[in-house]
N, C-alpha and C positions, 0 to 999 in steps of 0.2 A: 788515440785510437777511436775510429768511427766504425760503429756496429752497423749491421744491415739494417734496412729500412724498416721492417716490422717492429723491431724493438723500440718500445716507448717507456719513458721515464726509468731507464736503466742506465743512466750516466754514471751513478755512483758504482754500480756493479762493473761496468765496462772499464772505468778507471782502475778499479781493484785488479781486474784481469791484466790490464796493461802493466801495472806495477809488479805483479807476482810473476808475470813473464819475464820481465827484465831480471828481476831477482833470481829466477831459476837459470837464466842463461848466464847469470854471473856465478853460478855454482852453489847456490843455497836454495834448495827446494823447500817446499812444506805442503800440507794438505789444505786446499781451498774447498770448503764445504758451502755449497749453493743450496739453500733451503727455500721451500715455497710452497702453497697450496697447489692443487692439482688444477692446471690450466693457466698459471700465472707465467709461463714462459721459461721454465728452468731449462728445457731442452734447447730451446732457440738461443739462450744466453751461452750455453755450453758449446753450441755450434759456432757461435760468434768467437768465442774464446779459441776454439780449435783453429779457425781460419786466421785468426790474429797470430797465433803461435806459429802456424805454418809460414805466414808471411815473414815473420822475425827468425826463420831458420831453424825452427825446433821440429822435431819429429814428433807425430801425433798418434798415440795408440789410443783406440776407442773400444768401449765395451757397453753394451745396453743390458742391464739385467732384466730377469723375468722371473716369475715364480715357478717352484718346482724343478729348477734345473740342478744338475748333478754338482757334487762337491767340486769347489774351485772352478765351476764353469765360466764365472765372470772374469777371472784372472786369465784362464786358458783363452778366452775370447780376445784378450789383449795380445796374447803371445802364441796364437794357435799355429799349427802347421801351415806351411806355405805363405807366412808372413814374409814380408820384405827383408826381415833380418835373417831369413833362413829357417831351416827346419828346426821344430822344437819335439824333443821326445815326450810322448805322451805320458803322463803321471799315471801310476798304477790307480785302478778304480777303487775307491773307498766306498764303504757302505754307510748309508745314512749321512749323518753330518760329521763323521769323524774326520778330525783334522789330520791330514797326510803330511807330517812335518818334512819328510824328505822331498816329497813333490813341491811343497812350498818353498823349501830351500832352493830347489833347481830354479824354480821360476824367479825366486829373487835374484839368484845368481845371473840369470839371463838378463834380468832388467838392468842390473849394473853393468853388463857387457854393452848393452844398448846406450846406456847413458854415456859411457866411456867413448862412444863414437860420435855422439851429438846429443845436445839437450833435449830433454823429452817433455811432452804434455801427456799425462795419462788422463784420459778423459772417460768418466764412468758415469753412466746416466742411470738414474733410478736405483740408486744404491739400496733403497729400503725393500727391493724386491730380490736382492742378491741371496745367494745361498750362504749359510753361516760361515762355511770355511773361506769363502771369497772375502766376506767382511772381515774375518780375523786377519786374513793376509793383509788387507788393505791397512788396517789398524797397525800392524806390525810395520809395514813399509813407512807409514807416516811417521814411525818413531825414528827412522833411519835415513830419511831422505834430506834432513837439513843440511847435509854436507855433499849432496849430489845435485848435478843440474836436473832435477826431476821434479816437475810441478804436478801434484796429484790434484785434479780438478774433479769433484764428485757432486752430482746433484742428489737431493734426497727431499721426498715428500714430507712436508711438515703441516699437517693439518689436524684439527681436532675431529676425532672419530668417536662413534659410540663404543666401539671395542678399544680398550686401552692399547696404544702403539707399544710395538717393541722399542728397546733402546736404541736411541739414535747412534749414528757411527762415531761421534766425537764423545760419547759418554764416558769411556774409559782413557781418553787422552788429555793430557795436560792443554790448558788453554794456550800455552806458548806454542804448541805443536800444531794446532789447527786455527785457520781464520775462517770464521763462519760470515755469511751474508744472507739474510731473509729477503725474499722478493715479496713486495707488497702488492695487492691488487691494483690494477689501473684505476687511476682517479677519474672522476667525471669528466674532467677536461681533456685527459689524454684518451679516454673513449671516445668522447666527441671527435676529436682530431681524427681518430682511426675512421670513424664513420664518414666523415666529410672527406677524407682523402681517398675514401673507395667510392662514394656515390657522388660527390660534389658538394660544394659549399652551398648551394641553392636550396637544399632540401629544408622543410620547415623545421624549426626548433622543436615542435612537438614530437615529430616523427624521429628526430635525432635522439631525443630525451628517451623515447621507448626503446629504441635499439640499445641504447646505454644501459636501461634498466634490464632488458632481457639478456644482455651480456654479462651482467652481474660482476664486472669487474675483471672478467676472465678474458684475455686476449684470445684463448682457444674458442670460447662459446660465441664472442662478438664476431670473429672472422668466420666462424662457421654459419651464424646467422646471416651475415652480409653475403656470403657465397649463394646461400639458398635464395635470398631476395634477389640477386642480380641474375641468377640462372631462371628464376621464374618469370621475372621482369627485366630483361636485358635491356629494352629501350625506355621503358617508363615504370618507375617504381610504384608500388601499391600506394594508395591514398593513406593508408594507415598500416602499421606493422601488426600483422595477424595475431590473434590471440589464442589459435589452435594450431598445433603442428600439421594437421590436415592440410592447411594452406600453404605448406612449404614443399618445395621440390629442388633438389632430389633428396632432402632429408638430412643434410649434413648436420644442422642444429640439434635435431633430437638425437642423432647417433653421438654427437659430441657430449651431449648432457647424460646419455646412458654411459658412456665411457667414464665420464666424470664420476658418476655414482659407483660404477663397478670398481673404480680404483679406490674407493673409500671403503669398501667392504660390504657384505651383505647387511649387516646390523644397520649400518648408516644409510645404506640405500632404502631399507624398510622404512626407517624412521622418516627419511626425506619423502617417501611416497605416502606414508601415513599421515603426514603433515600436509601434503597437497591434497589429500583426499577430503580433510577437514578444514582446508583454508578459510571457508565461509564461516566457520564457528566463531562467535565473539568470545573475547577472553584475554587475559593478560598472559605473559610468557609463561608463568608457573602453571597456568590453566592448560595451556597447550602442551607444555612439557608432560604433564601427567596423563593428558589424554592419549598423546602420542605414543609415550611409553606403555601405557596400558594396552594399545592396539597391537604392539608388537612383542610385548613382553621385555622391554628393555629397562635398564635403569634410569628412573626419572631425573637422578642427579646429573648423569652423563647427558641425558637428552637436554637437559636445561643448559649446560655447558656448550652442547653443540648449537643450540639456538643462537646463544651469544656470539659464537664464534662465526656463524653463517651470517648473523646481522653485520658484524664487522668487516666480513669479505664483500658484502653487497649482494649476496644471494637472497636473503631476507631483509624486509624493510618493516619497522613498526608501522601499524595502522594508528588512527586517531585515538584509540584506547590503549595502546602500547603493545597490541597484540602482534605476534610475528606474521607477516604475510610474505609470499614470494615476491620479488621485486617487479615481476611483469606477468601477466596472465599466461603468457606464451611459455614462459619458464616453468610455471606450475604444470602447464599441460604437458611439457616435454618430460618433467620428472614423473608425473602420473601416468604417462604412456608406457611406462616399465611395467605395469600391472595390466594383465587381461581383464575383461570385462567382469569374469567370474570373480577373479581375486579382488577388484575393487568393491564389487557387491559384499564380499565377504569381509572387507576391511569396514564398510559402512555399518554393517551389523555388529561387528566388534566395538566399533566406536560407539553405537547405540547403547550396547551392554555396559561399557565402561561409564559412559555418561549417566546411565541408570544407577549404577552403583555408587557413583560419586555424588548422587543427589541432585543432579542438574534438572533444569526446567523440563516439563514433559515436552514442550515444543522443540527444545534443543535435541532431544532423544527422537522425536518423530520426524525432524527434518532428515536425520540420518537414515530412518526407515523408509522414507519415500524412495531411496536409491537402492533398496535391496529387493531381494524375492521375498516370498512369504516366510515368516518365521515359524509360525505354526505354535506359537507359545503365548500364554495368556497376558504376559507382560507388554508384548509388542501391541496387542489389540487395546489394552488400556492406555498405553502411552499415545496411541494416535488419537483415540476418542477424547482424551483429556486435552490434546493439543487442538483439536478441533473446537472443543468448547471454549477455551481461551481465545481461539481466532475468532470465533463468533461474538463473543463478548466484546471484542475490540473492533468490530466492524471490519475485519479483514476476510472477506467471503472467499477470495481466490485461494488463500491459505487453508481455509476451513474445507473448501471443495477437495483441495488437494489430499488432505488427511483422510477424509471420508471415503474418497475413491480408493485410497491405498488400503484402508482397513477392510474393504471388501474381499481384498486377496487373501485375508487371514481366515482360518476356519473358526467359526463361532456357531452357536446354536440358533435355530431358525428364528427365534423370537428376538434375539438380540441383532440378528440380521436385518429382520423386518424394521426395528427401531433404526438401524442405520440407514437403511434404503428409505425411510421415510424422511430423515432429516436431509439426507443428500438429494433426494428428488425434490424436496420443498426449496433447497438452495438452488438447484440447477434451474428449476422452473422460474424463480423469482429473479435470478441474475444472469443466467446463461442462455437457454433456449428450452422452450416448453417441449420441444420434441424428445429431449433428454430426460427431463425431469418426470413426465407422466408415466412412462414405462416403468421406471423405478418405483414410483408411488404405487402402480398397479401390482407389480410383484410383492410389494410390502403388504398389501391388503390380502393377497392370496396366502401369504405364508402363515403357518400356524402361530399363535402367540397369545399372550394375555389379553383379556377383553379390552382393557383400557388402551393397550398398545395398539389393537385393531382398530379401536375407534378414532385414536390420533391419525392412524394411517388413512383411514376412509374419510376423515374431515379433511385432511391434507389433499387428498386426490380429489374429492368434491370441490374444494376451493379452486383447485387448478383448472378443473374441467368448467366450472362455473364461469370463471374468467375468460375462458376460451369461447363462451357463448354456448356451452353445453350443459345448461342447468338441468334439462330433463335427466341426463344421464348420471349427473351428480347426484340428484335427489335418488335415483333408483339404486346407486350404490350404498347410500346410507340406509335406505329401507331394507337393503339385502341384510342387514345386520340385525333386524328385528327378531328373527327366531333364535340366532346364537346368543343375543343378549337376553333372552326372557327372564332370566334368572338374576338379571342385573338392572332393576329398575332406574337406579341414577344414571347409568350409561344411556339407557333408552331416552331418558330425558335430555341428555347432552345431544344425542342424535336428533331428537325432534328439534331442538334449538338451532342445530346446524342446518337442518333443512329448511327451517322457516327463513333463516338469514340468507341462505344461498338462493332461496326461491325470488329473491329481490332482482334477480338477473333476468326473469321471464315473467310477464305479467300473468299469462294464463297458470303457470304453475303457482305463483304467489297466491293467486285467489284460491286455488284449490288446497294448498298447504294451510293457509290462515283459516280457511272454513273447516277443516279437518281439526286444526289445533283449537279453535273456538268450541267445537262440539265436544272434545275431550275434557276442555276446561270446564264447560258447563256440567258435564256428567260426573267427572271425577277429577277435582283441581289438583289433587296430590300427583296424578300421573303426569301434569304438565310441568311441575316444578317451579322455582322462583324465576329461573331464565326464561322459560315458556311463558310464564305470566307477565314478565317485563316485556317480551316482544309483543304480547297482545296489547299492553299499554301503548307500545309505540305504534302498533298498526291503528288503534283507535285515535291516537294524535294525528296521524297522517290523514285518516279517513274523515276527520272533522266531527268525531263522536264524544269528544271529552274536552276539559279545560285543562289548561297548564297546572292550575292549583291542585286539581283532582289527580292529575297523572303523577305530580311530584309526590303527594301523599302516598299513593300506591307504590311508587318506585322506592321511596325511602322505607316503607314497611317491608317490602322484599328485600331490601339491602340488610335489614336486621336479621334475616333468617340464616340458619346455619350454613356456612359456605360449603359447596361441592367443588373439589379442585378443578375437575374437568368442564363443569357447567358455569364456574364462577366468571370466566371471561366473557360469555354471552350476557351475563347479568350486568357485569360493568360496563360493558361497551353500550348495551341498550340503555342502561341508566345515564350514561354521560350524553348520548344522543338526545334523550327527552330533556336532560336538564339545560343543555345548550339551546334547544328550541325555546324552553321555558324562562330564557334569560338568566338562568342561574349559571353564569358562566364559570364563576370561581369553583363552585362545586362540581361543575363538569370537568374542570381541568383537574381537580383532585381524583376524580374517578378515572381519568385518563391515566394519570400516573400510576395510580394502584394497579390498573388493568395492564399496562405495559410492564410493570416490574414483575407481575407474575406470570409473564409470558416468555417462552423461549423463541427468540426473534428468527431462529433458523428453521422453525416448523411452519409450514403454511396453515394458516388458520383464518377463517373468514372475520373473526372479531378483531384480529391484529389490524388488519386493514382499516376495518370499521373504527377502530380507536384513533388511528392516525387521521382518518377522514374527519372525525369529529374534531379533533385538534386543528385541523385546517379550517373547519367551518368556524371555530372560535377565533381564530386569527383573522378570518374575514371580518367577523362580527366587531372585533375590536379595531379593525383598520390596519393591521400590521402587513402593510402592502410589501415592504422589503423582505420580509419573511416568506410571503406567500411566493414572490418572484424568485427568491433565492432557493427554495426548496428544491432538492434533488428530483423529487418526484413531479415537479412542474416544469421539467426540461422539454425540449422540442421533441415532437414524434420523431421515431427513427430507432436505430439500433439500441438506444438506451431503454425503450419502452419494449422490453423483452416479454414474450408470451401474450402480448396485448394486440387486438385489432381495433380497439376502441380507446377513446380518451379517458383521462381519469378525473375524479373529482379535484384533486390538486391542480391539474392543468387548466380545468374550468375556472378555478379561483385566480390562477395566475394570469389568466386572460383578463378577467375583470380588474385585477390589481394593476396590470398594465395600462389598461384604459384609465383607470382613475388617477394614475401618476402620469398620463400624458404620453404614454408610449404605445401609441396606437398601432404603429407600424410592425413593432415587435409582436403585439397581439395578434396582428394579422398573419404573421409568419407561423405563430403557433397554431392558429385555427385552420390554416391552409395545410397543415401537416396531416389532417385526417379527412377521409372520406366519410362522412356521417351516413351515407346512403347505404354502405356495405358494413358498418359496424354493427356487431351484435347489440341487440336490445339490453338495456341495463339503466338504472336510475342515474349513473354516471353519465351516460350518453345524453340524457335529458337536462342535466346540469351543464354540460358543455354546450349543448344547443342554446340554452338561455344565455350563457356567456358569449357565445357568438351574437346572440340578438343585442346584447348590451354593447358590443363592439360595433355592431352595424348602426345601431342608434347614435352612437358617439360620433360616427362618421358621416351622419347625416341620411343614411339610408333607412328611412322609416318603414318602408315597404317590406325590405328584407328582414329587418328587426322583428316587424310584427309577424311575419310568417314564421320565424323561429320561436317567438313566444307562444303562438298558438299551437304550433306543432308540439312543443313542450308540454303545453297544458293537456293538449289532446291525449298524449301518451301517459301522462301522469294520471290523468283522470281514469284512463283504462286499467290502471293498478289500484283503483280506489284511494290514490292519493289526491286529496282535494283541498286539504288544508294548507294555508300559506306558508306553513313551518318549513317546508322543503325548498320550495322555489316560488318566489313571488311573481309567477308569469303573469298575472291578472292585471297588476298594477303596472307592470312594464308594457303590456299590451295596451292598457287604457292610454298610458302616455303616447304611444305611437300613434293611436286613433286620434288623439288630440292634435298631433302634428300633422295628421292627414286631413284635418277638418271634419272628423266624424264625431263630434261631441256626445251625441246620443249613445252610440255604441261604447264610447269610453265610459260614459256615466254608468251604463248597465254593469260593465266589468268592475268598476271601481265599488258600486253598490254591493256585488256579489262578494268581492274580496273583503269589505268591511263586515259583512254578515258572518262570514266564515272566521275573520280574525277575531271577532268579539266571542266566538265560541271558544277558541283557544285563550283569548284574553290576556295578552302579554304586551307591554308597551311597545316592543319592537314591531310586533305584527299589526296592532291597532293604529300605532302612530304613523306607519307607512300606509295604511289604507286611508286614514283620514286625510294625509296630505295629498293623495292622488284624487280622492274623492272630492276635496275642497278645490283642487285645481280644476277638476272637471265640472264642478257646479258653478263657480265663479261667483261673482257679485258679494255682497255682504255676508250671505250664508257660507259661501265658499271660503271667505276670510275667516269666518268663525271656526269653521271645520280645521283649517290650516293652523289657526292659533292654537286650537286644542291639541293638535298633533304636536306642535312646537313644546307645549308645557309638558305633555306626557312624556315625550322623549328626553327633554331636559332633566326631568326628575329621575328617569331611568338611566341616565348617563350612557344612552346609546349613541355614540358619536357618528357613526356611519350613517345612521338615518335622520339624525338631527340635523346634519349639514343641508341635505336636499329640502328638509321641511323649512329651515331658516331661509333658504333661497326662494322657495315657493312662496312663503309668506311676504318676503321683501318684494317680490314682483308684484303680488296682489295688492300690497299697500301702495306700491307706485302706481297701479292702475287706479286704485281709490283716490289718488292725490294725496296720500300721507306720506310725502316725501321724507320727512324726518324720521319717522318709525321705520321706513322702508331702509333709509340709510343704516340705522342702528341694527337692524335685523341682518343686513347683507354684510356689514362690517364684521359682525360677529362670525358670520359664515365664512368669510374670507380668512379671518384670523385663525378660527378653529381649522379650517382646511389646510392652511398653510403648516400649523403645528402637525397635522395628521400627514401631510405629504400628499394631500389630495389634490393634485394639480388640475384635474378636470373640474372639480367643484369649485376651487378658488377661481378659476378662469370664469366660471358661470357667474359667480358672485360679483366679481369686478366688473363683469359686462353688464350685469344688471345695474350696479352702482352707476356705471358711466350712463347708462339709459336713463337713469333717474337725475342725471344732472350732478352728481357727487364724483369728486376725484377719489383716487384709490387710497385707502389707509395705509400708513407705514405698518407693515406687519414684520414679524420676527423672522427674518432669513437667517440669522445666526444667533449664537448664544444659547444658554440653558433653555430658555423658554421656547426655542424653535425645535427642541427634541419632541419626537412622537413619545407615546407612552412606552412602546417596546423598546426605543433607543435608551430612554432614561433608565428603565429597568435594568437592561444589560449593562449600561454605562455604570451604574451604581455597583452592580457586582464586580465588574472590572476594577473600579476604583477601590474596592474592598479587598483586592488582592487574589481574586479568582482568576484562573487561566481560561482561554476560550473553551477548551475541553470540558473543564469543570462547569461552566456556565451552560454549555450545550446540554450537558447531562441533567443538570438541575432543572432546566426549563424544557427538557425534551426537544431540543432543537437541533438540526444540522449545524455542525461547526461552522460551515460556510455562511449560514444564516447569521450566527453571531458576528462572524467577521464583517459581513455586509452592514450590519447595524452599526457596529464601531467605526468602521470607515466613514459612514455619513455622520456619526457623532463627531468624531475628529473634525471633520469639514465645518460643521456647524459651529463647533466650539472653538475653532480656529487653534487647535493644538496638534502636535505631532507625536507626543510620547504618551504611553499609558500613565506614567507617573504624574502628569497634568491633569488627569481626569478629576480627581477629588477637588481641587481647587477651582477648576471651571464649572463643575456641577454647583458648587456654593453660591455662584452668582445668582443673585435674584431676578425676577422678571422685571423689576423697575430697571436694573443695570442693562438687562439685555435690551430692553426697548429703547433706553436712551442711547444705547451703543448703535442700534439699528437706525435711529433718527439720524445720528451723525454720520454714519456711512452713506445714508441714502440723501442726506441733505434735505429731508423731509420731516415734517411734524404731523400732528393729527389733522385730518380733513377738516375744513369748517364748511 
């Protein structure tokens, strides 16, 4: 027997039909029960059997059952009036499901009469929907057809549902009286054949696989999907199978899915849709079973069984963690489309409540609340805020923004709303767009609340406005709190500190604020507080009014004072800046870690950025070029620099790091991203202008570089920033004037720089000034000055300043005819530059070596000796078993920075795996040098 074309993988079933038809024709009938899940092709197989029986001379009686029919309706459908066998007397009406024995007997007698005329195929579809008297009649008939030419062929839905099913038709029959056959879902291969036969074999395998998964092993669903796709795109199929039903026309597929669910009963349909609603929730099958059961009030045990059954059918597929997921997003969407928007929102709310009762993580609960209307209960507000806290701590800003925006839909006291608005506005300003963040911060300031919350909101708003170049408005907002805070002196001191720090964005305001702060400190020091006094120390340091030793003594004494939670960040950040200027880099790093640990990163705070800036300054002082270049804040100007119209300190250092590592083209791209003529005034603008001068000088544009350095100095001096601790513009300008043949002007600048450097009196400042003054002075006196610079900087281990001093001394020794000493100085500079990754300085050292008649020394290009300090530190932590994330957290670095350092380390060490780090790091300098000599074929220069 050959079945019709649509039947696939039904060879065994069709063979059974052939056998049983011949058996019935021979006078021995029986009941054949065809079972299968909805959509597996039971009706199609029954129709094929009817066609085959008819072709073999049998007469076919058909009935299709439906729920709610009258007693014996299915049997009467077989033998209804007007049937080809003649009129049938209607049986008397029976009430309910009472069995009319006389009517049943008459129908049985009529069936025997028909069987006497010709063999019969009695085909009954969907017997599970039949009325109970009809089911009983068929059972009784099955007990007596074994000696009649009658084949009873019945289809019955056999699928695991949430509500326990009624007894199957063969439940009360002897196995000898019934022959059962269960139809399995289509295999992937068969489903693939269906797709290719419908649309052609040339479709991509990925497209075919998507159709197969959306069809879930059901011929019904698969053909409905193909009908929709071909109707919408008769000439050219879509590039990808849609993931939502909105893209399907005329909608045969979602209709088929709805019919499939309806046939399973309301309880099963509700569970299927509940599971679709929480399809993105992670967890194992037991977790999903409990969650879905809780959402609709079903038995978790039955739900667990249903999940297993649907996975076997292909409706669900386990994800990487074993959790049940719909086989394709389109299938999930079709299942969920049976619920209205309001019903879905209610489902998400119920899911959130179930998850909360089960003790799931706050974020799991909050993700459901994102899809609901306002709940109006405290638990929802708490869950959303807790989730936002977790997201912020894990640097998932987009998630935190979503939770905070959603929580504003919930009713809450004004004070709590102000706190949420402060955090949300801070995040939006920092990461999305300032136009959104500032109105939220403004609303937070206006709302009533606790004094310390109002201060936080005002400081955040002031920080945002100052970054936009509106420092005057920022200071006015903070000063507006003076009267409301008159009974809170600690908070007033915090506001004063914030005002002083924000005034750095405007030179006129800065002078005014610090004059006012100094006057208060002179009259009543207690009114200024430790943070305010630290800011005054910082001001004196930049104004050239104090030494590093004196400043650090005062700062350390202030750090011993009792901490004030709101003012402490200002104290720590200011102390870290002064310590960095004083060459106390380790102490500065400890203060930064302490300051960052005590701050909530999601709140805009001027000292948070100040701490990050000091950390960047330390990285620059230590020559961590890879870290400076890789830092996210150092990226190119553009959409990433949200809320800013001016470059940042991190970008300025990135420009210099790119120059020092020989990547001047990239540095030029970064500087070209800003129009410094329109950028608002700020100290960061001056730092960036200085960095652009460094780039111009490195590219041979001494005139342009000099212009940048002098403009930087002019603007800094207008802010009372004259000490070389911030930006050494005088030494840079002096070198440009030397390059332009104007030694007298260079000498004047270098003398002034040395005078100011000796006031602050740190090796870095004094050594740098001595180097440039020595170069400008020339002769034996100049060489003495440069030699003093080298000794001072070597003792202080300030590598970034020692390298140019060694090169300057080497050049002067060459000029004095002391070639041997010159080579020693220049080789040391070259080797140190190579280890540091300072490509520009290494090139300068080697150029000077060649000018002096020496050939290049073999330096460590690879091996442990070639690692920079940052690379060695990170590699040691990685070798000790720490992950990149743990290293980043420990060192307060971006994970990308850690990855950049490790990539460079692997290259230098010649390894590929993390497990090789420990062994490679153990190689001594001698091993590394000999290996380099072998690779390059060179030895020490003579």
